[in-house]
C-alpha positions, 0 to 999 in steps of 0.5 A: 298083963305082960308075959316075958318070953325068951327068944333065941337069936344069932348074932355076929360082930360087923366088920364096920363095928357093932353087931348084926343079928336075927331071931332064930325063928325069923332068920330072914329078918335082920337088924343091927345095934352098936352094942349087944344091949342095943341089938337086943332092944332092936330084936325085941322091936323087930319081934313086935313088928313081925307079930303085928302082921297075921300073914307073917309065919315063922320061916323055921318050923317049930319042931324039936326032937331027940335022938340017941347016940352011942358014947 
């Protein structure tokens, strides 16, 4: 059974055309695509490659928190 998982990513438009991006959980591993759709496919493939290796850990600790601010 396959489970869908949402992964956040950061991307920008390359000067030469196309898009460059990385998974926010793994900012050291970049990939590219000619379109956003292709970039997303490449990011999904990259995630599969990364998770095949047990010794690769997320470069970004998975911690969240909340703060109160005066408005």
